[in-house]
C-alpha positions as CSV (number, residue, x, y, z in Angstrom):
1,M,0.0,0.0,0.0
2,G,2.9,2.4,0.7
3,I,4.2,2.3,-2.8
4,I,0.8,3.1,-4.2
5,V,0.5,6.2,-1.9
6,F,4.0,7.2,-3.0
7,L,3.1,7.0,-6.7
8,I,-0.1,9.0,-6.1
9,I,1.9,11.7,-4.3
10,G,4.4,11.7,-7.1
11,A,1.6,12.0,-9.7
12,V,0.0,14.9,-7.8
13,A,3.3,16.6,-7.3
14,G,4.3,16.2,-11.0
15,W,0.9,17.6,-12.1
16,L,1.3,20.6,-9.8
17,A,4.9,21.2,-10.9
18,G,3.7,21.2,-14.5
19,I,1.2,23.9,-13.7
20,I,3.7,26.0,-11.7
21,M,6.4,25.7,-14.4
22,K,4.1,26.8,-17.2
23,G,5.3,25.5,-20.6
24,R,8.0,23.3,-19.1
25,G,6.0,20.2,-18.4
26,F,6.2,16.9,-20.3
27,G,2.6,16.0,-20.5
28,L,0.7,13.9,-18.0
29,I,2.9,10.8,-17.9
30,G,6.1,12.8,-18.1
31,D,5.0,15.0,-15.2
32,I,4.1,12.0,-13.1
33,I,7.6,10.6,-13.6
34,V,9.1,14.0,-12.8
35,G,6.9,14.2,-9.7
36,I,8.1,10.8,-8.5
37,V,11.8,11.7,-9.1
38,G,11.1,15.1,-7.6
39,A,9.7,13.4,-4.5
40,F,13.1,11.8,-4.0
41,L,14.9,15.1,-4.8
42,G,12.8,17.2,-2.4
43,G,13.1,14.6,0.3
44,Y,16.9,14.8,0.0
45,I,17.4,18.5,-0.6
46,L,14.9,20.2,1.8
47,P,16.3,18.5,5.0
48,M,19.8,19.5,4.0
49,L,18.6,23.1,3.8
50,G,17.1,22.8,7.3
51,I,13.5,22.9,6.0
52,S,11.1,20.4,7.6
53,M,7.6,20.1,6.4
54,G,6.6,17.6,9.1
55,G,4.6,14.5,8.4
56,G,1.4,13.8,6.7
57,L,0.0,13.7,3.2
58,I,-0.1,17.4,2.5
59,A,3.5,17.9,3.7
60,S,4.6,15.0,1.4
61,I,2.9,16.5,-1.6
62,I,4.5,19.9,-0.9
63,T,7.9,18.4,-0.5
64,A,7.5,16.4,-3.7
65,T,6.2,19.4,-5.6
66,V,9.2,21.5,-4.6
67,G,11.5,18.8,-5.7
68,A,9.7,18.4,-9.0
69,V,9.8,22.1,-9.6
70,I,13.5,22.1,-9.0
71,L,13.9,19.1,-11.3
72,L,11.9,20.8,-14.1
73,F,14.0,24.0,-13.7
74,I,17.2,22.0,-14.0
75,I,15.9,20.1,-17.1
76,S,14.9,23.4,-18.7
77,L,18.4,24.8,-18.2
78,I,19.9,21.7,-19.7
79,K,17.5,21.9,-22.7
80,K,18.6,25.5,-23.4
81,A,22.3,24.5,-23.4
């Protein structure tokens, strides 16, 4: 059950990141993948910066969305180069 929740959180985060980063998304499936990878990235980077969202579903979605936005930004920089 935990992996299903993680995939749903990644999907929501990828969708939100696609909306936040207008024009830099990869469509629904691509944004879901970015959201899942962003969840790992956000879970790694935010604690290193001393930012703690706490526990719970909303905090997990926020952390994953921040990670996905960072990932989309990095991908857009690489695409421009």
